C-alpha positions in Angstrom: 86.3 -68.8 15.3 83.6 -67.7 17.4 85.0 -63.7 16.6 84.6 -64.3 12.8 81.2 -65.1 12.8 80.3 -62.3 15.3 80.9 -59.4 12.7 79.0 -60.7 9.8 76.2 -60.8 12.2 76.8 -57.0 13.2 76.9 -56.2 9.1 73.3 -57.9 8.7 71.8 -56.0 11.8 73.3 -53.0 10.1 71.6 -53.4 6.8 68.5 -53.7 7.8 67.6 -50.1 8.9 68.8 -48.6 5.4 66.0 -50.4 4.1 63.2 -48.6 6.1 63.9 -45.2 4.5 62.9 -47.3 1.3 59.3 -47.9 2.3 58.7 -44.3 3.4 59.0 -43.0 0.2 56.3 -45.2 -1.0 53.4 -43.3 0.8 54.7 -39.9 -0.1 53.9 -40.9 -3.8 49.8 -41.4 -2.7 49.5 -37.5 -2.1 50.7 -36.6 -5.6 47.9 -38.0 -6.8 45.0 -36.3 -6.3 42.0 -36.8 -8.4 41.7 -34.0 -11.1 38.1 -34.7 -11.3 37.1 -32.8 -8.0 37.5 -29.5 -10.7 34.4 -30.7 -12.3 32.5 -28.2 -9.5 32.8 -25.1 -11.9 30.0 -26.9 -13.7 27.7 -24.6 -11.5 28.5 -21.2 -13.5 25.4 -21.5 -15.3 23.5 -20.3 -12.5 25.0 -17.0 -12.7 22.4 -16.2 -15.4 19.4 -16.0 -13.1 20.4 -12.7 -12.0 20.1 -11.3 -15.8 16.2 -12.0 -15.1 15.8 -8.8 -12.8 16.8 -5.9 -15.1 13.7 -6.9 -17.1 11.1 -5.4 -14.3 12.7 -1.8 -14.6 11.3 -0.8 -18.0 7.6 -1.0 -16.8 8.6 1.5 -13.9 9.8 4.1 -16.3 6.7 3.4 -18.8 4.4 4.8 -15.8 6.6 7.8 -15.6 6.5 8.7 -19.2 2.8 9.3 -19.1 2.2 13.2 -18.4 -0.4 13.8 -20.9 -3.8 12.4 -21.6 -7.0 13.6 -23.3 -5.7 17.0 -23.5 -4.7 17.3 -19.9 -1.6 17.6 -18.5 -0.2 16.4 -15.3 0.4 19.6 -12.6 -2.3 21.3 -14.7 -5.5 22.8 -12.6 -8.8 21.5 -14.0 -12.4 21.9 -13.0 -14.1 18.8 -11.9 -18.3 19.7 -11.6 -18.8 17.8 -8.2 -15.8 19.3 -6.4 -14.6 22.3 -8.0 -10.9 23.4 -8.8 -8.4 20.5 -8.2 -4.8 19.8 -9.5 -3.6 16.7 -11.6 -0.6 15.2 -9.5 0.0 12.6 -12.1 -1.5 10.3 -14.7 -0.8 6.8 -13.7 -1.7 3.0 -14.6 -3.0 0.6 -12.3 -4.4 -2.9 -12.7 -8.0 -3.7 -11.6 -9.4 -6.8 -12.2 -7.1 -8.0 -14.5 -7.5 -4.8 -16.8 -4.9 -2.0 -16.8 -6.6 1.5 -16.4 -5.0 4.8 -16.5 -6.1 7.3 -14.1 -5.9 11.0 -13.5 -4.9 11.7 -9.8 -6.3 14.8 -9.1 -5.7 16.7 -5.4 -8.5 19.1 -4.1 -6.3 21.1 -1.5 -8.8 22.9 0.2 -10.8 19.8 1.0 -7.9 17.8 1.7 -8.9 15.0 -1.0 -7.6 13.1 -3.7 -9.8 11.7 -6.4 -8.9 9.2 -8.9 -10.5 9.5 -12.4 -10.5 7.1 -15.4 -8.5 9.3 -18.4 -11.3 7.3 -20.4 -14.2 8.9 -18.5 -13.2 12.5 -18.7 -15.9 13.5 -21.2 -18.7 11.6 -18.9 -17.9 13.3 -15.5 -17.6 16.6 -17.4 -14.1 17.7 -16.0 -12.7 20.6 -18.2 -9.9 23.0 -18.2 -10.0 26.5 -16.4 -12.2 29.1 -17.9 -10.6 31.8 -20.0 -10.1 34.8 -19.3 -12.9 36.6 -21.3 -15.5 34.0 -19.8 -14.0 34.8 -16.0 -15.1 38.4 -17.2 -18.3 37.4 -18.6 -19.2 35.7 -14.8 -18.4 38.7 -13.4 -20.5 40.9 -15.5 -23.5 38.3 -14.7 -22.9 39.5 -11.2 -23.8 43.1 -11.6 -27.3 41.9 -13.1 -30.6 42.0 -11.3 -31.6 39.2 -9.0 -33.8 36.6 -11.2 -35.7 34.5 -8.7 -38.5 32.1 -9.9 -41.6 32.3 -7.9 -41.6 28.3 -7.1 -41.6 26.3 -3.9 -38.2 26.7 -2.4 -37.1 23.1 -2.6 -37.4 23.3 -6.5 -35.3 26.5 -6.7 -33.0 24.5 -4.2 -32.7 21.9 -6.7 -32.2 24.3 -9.4 -29.1 26.0 -7.8 -27.7 22.9 -6.9 -27.6 21.9 -10.3 -26.1 24.4 -11.8 -23.4 24.7 -8.9 -22.5 20.9 -9.9 -22.9 21.8 -13.6 -19.1 23.2 -13.6 -20.4 26.0 -15.9 -18.7 28.9 -14.3 -21.6 31.6 -16.0 -24.5 29.5 -14.3 -22.4 29.4 -10.9 -22.4 33.2 -11.0 -26.0 33.6 -11.3 -26.4 31.3 -8.0 -24.3 34.0 -6.5 -26.2 36.8 -7.8 -29.7 35.4 -6.8 -28.7 34.2 -3.2 -26.7 37.6 -2.6 -27.8 39.6 0.4 -26.9 42.9 1.4 -26.8 44.4 4.7 -30.0 46.4 4.2 -31.7 43.3 2.9 -33.4 40.2 4.7 -30.8 38.0 6.2 -30.8 34.4 4.2 -32.2 31.4 5.8 -29.7 28.4 6.7 -30.5 26.4 3.1 -30.1 29.7 1.2 -26.9 30.3 3.1 -25.4 27.1 2.4 -26.0 27.2 -1.0 -24.9 30.5 -1.7 -21.4 29.9 0.2 -20.9 27.0 -1.8 -21.7 28.6 -4.9 -19.2 31.4 -4.0 -16.6 29.3 -3.0 -16.6 27.5 -6.3 -16.8 30.9 -8.4 -14.1 32.3 -6.0 -11.4 29.5 -6.3 -11.7 29.2 -10.6 -11.1 33.0 -10.6 -8.5 33.0 -8.0 -6.5 30.2 -10.0 -7.3 32.0 -13.3 -6.1 35.5 -12.2 -3.4 33.9 -10.2 -4.6 35.8 -7.3 -5.7 34.4 -3.6 -9.3 33.3 -2.9 -9.3 36.5 -0.5 -8.5 38.8 -3.2 -11.3 37.0 -5.6 -14.0 37.0 -2.9 -13.9 40.8 -3.0 -13.5 41.5 -6.1 -16.7 39.5 -6.5 -18.8 40.9 -3.7 -17.4 44.3 -5.5 -19.4 43.5 -8.7 -22.6 42.4 -6.6 -22.6 45.9 -4.7 -23.0 47.2 -8.3 -26.3 45.5 -8.8 -29.5 47.1 -8.6 -31.2 46.5 -5.3 -34.4 44.6 -4.8 -37.3 46.9 -3.2 -39.1 45.9 -0.1 -42.4 44.6 -2.2 -40.8 42.5 -4.1 -38.4 40.7 -1.0 -41.9 40.6 0.9 -43.3 39.0 -2.2 -40.7 36.3 -2.2 -41.0 35.6 1.6 -44.9 34.6 1.3 -43.8 32.2 -1.4 -41.3 30.7 0.7 -43.0 30.5 3.7 -46.6 29.3 2.2 -45.2 27.1 -0.6 -48.5 27.8 -2.6 -47.1 29.9 -5.3 -45.9 27.4 -7.9 -45.9 28.2 -11.6 -48.0 25.9 -13.0 -47.6 27.8 -16.6 -43.7 27.9 -16.5 -43.7 31.6 -16.5 -39.7 32.5 -15.5 -41.0 36.2 -14.8 -39.0 37.3 -11.8 -40.2 38.8 -8.9 -37.8 41.8 -9.2 -39.1 42.2 -12.9 -42.7 42.1 -11.5 -42.5 44.5 -8.9 -40.7 46.9 -11.3 
């Protein structure tokens, strides 16, 4: 009898381990249920629309580059600015100043190592012009061969008139200053102020002639001096009278007479 009861007990204990695998399967089902709503993260996709706003800046840069001509002047063209002489337009740019947009000529004066910005709308006011035509350059060179016309007035007044002609931008008027202040080797030397005005006028004249004739400034100066050498020489009496007028400063023409010393001596 005792042996029979022991066998069923053994069977019962053997059946219990078989039930454990059943409980192990239940947890396996939990990972199979990941929450699908997590996929809602792609809703951030509309953020990609922000980069689309950057290309809108590009057209503004292109508009600036398109401007190549204003008021009859073009980029890379040589022009004459009365107060500084011959310069070259590097570009026509747009700038915003005090909330207002302005178009500007960017002009470079190579010899002076200077860059000037001039509003396109004020070109006429400042007197900026194109280079002289070859016929006008020829007229200026012919002017150099004429007789010097020196007024019998105080030097300070004449100096102001010479400066006004130099800064007028008129190539013929500048040639007149060169002619009137020129001194040959046989003539008395120029004073310091005369020399300064003469060199300023000669520089303006030679630069424009060089650009118009596609030559160098040195060649232009030689051509100018060759024309000056053909001008009538003033005699000693006329030069002495002029020297006295400069020294005393008392021979002012109150009647506005434009008669030259050279003409009177003749």
